[in-house]
Structures are given as C-alpha cells and as structure tokens.
N, C-alpha and C positions, 0 to 999 in steps of 0.2 A: 294402386296405392295402399289399400287396405292390407294387401299381404306384405309390402315393403314396411309397413310401419308396424307390422305385427298385430294388427287390430281387426278385431270382427267387423263386417260391413254395416252392421246396425250400430256400432260404437260410433263410426264415421257420421252418419246419418243423424243420431242423435246429438252429437256435438256441434252439429252445423259445419261440416268440413267444406273448406272452399279453397279454389287455388286462385293466387293474385299473382299478376306478372308485373314486371317494371313497367313504368310507363303509363300511358292512358288507355293503350289497347291491352285487351285481355285475350291471348292468342291460344289459351289452354283453360279447359273446365274439367270438373269432376263429375263422372257419371254415376250418379247415387244408386242406380239399379244394380252396375256391376262392379264399382269401385276401381274403375279405370281412369287414367288421365287421358283426355282426348284432346284433340285440336278443336277449337271453339270456332275458327274461321281460317280461310286460306291463307298461308303462310309465304310470302314471297321474298325469298331470300334476297335477290337483287334490290329491292327496295328497302329492305331492312339493315342489311350489310354492308351493302354498295361494293367496295373494293377490299374488304377484308377478307382474308383467306378463311378463317374460322368464324363461324356465324353460329354466337351462343345467345339463346333466349333464357333468362334467368326466372324462374317462379318459385313461390312459395304455397305450402300446403298450411292452412289454418284451420285450428280446431278451437271451438269455443269451451271455456273449462269452466265446470261447475264453481260457484262460489259457496 
C-alpha cells in the first residue's frame, strides 16, 4: 500500500491508515510493520459470490488528514 501510494511507511502509520470493506465484514487489513494489504480472515468465494462468474471484493484505504 505504501509503495502504491508513493508514501513512506511512517506517513501511513502517522496518518492512521486503515482498510475499509463494503458491508459488515472486513476481509482486509493493513499491516503497519510492512505496509502490505493482507487478508484479515479466510475468504470463502462460494459463500460471498455464490453463482457469479467474477467475484470482486472492494475496499478503500483511508488516511486521516491533519487539520
């Protein structure tokens, strides 16, 4: 995440970076030590997407902004 955003890892930590998924379940999280996007829990494609051919899970990376 840090590399893709062109930010230093310390900037992500200082700005409280977090990952937010659609719905109640949070399938992804942000590893503050490495800057990687990781799965927060096991993802069961059959349960989430059922009969859809393409299974897409959307998430957003949020950063707090200084005021």
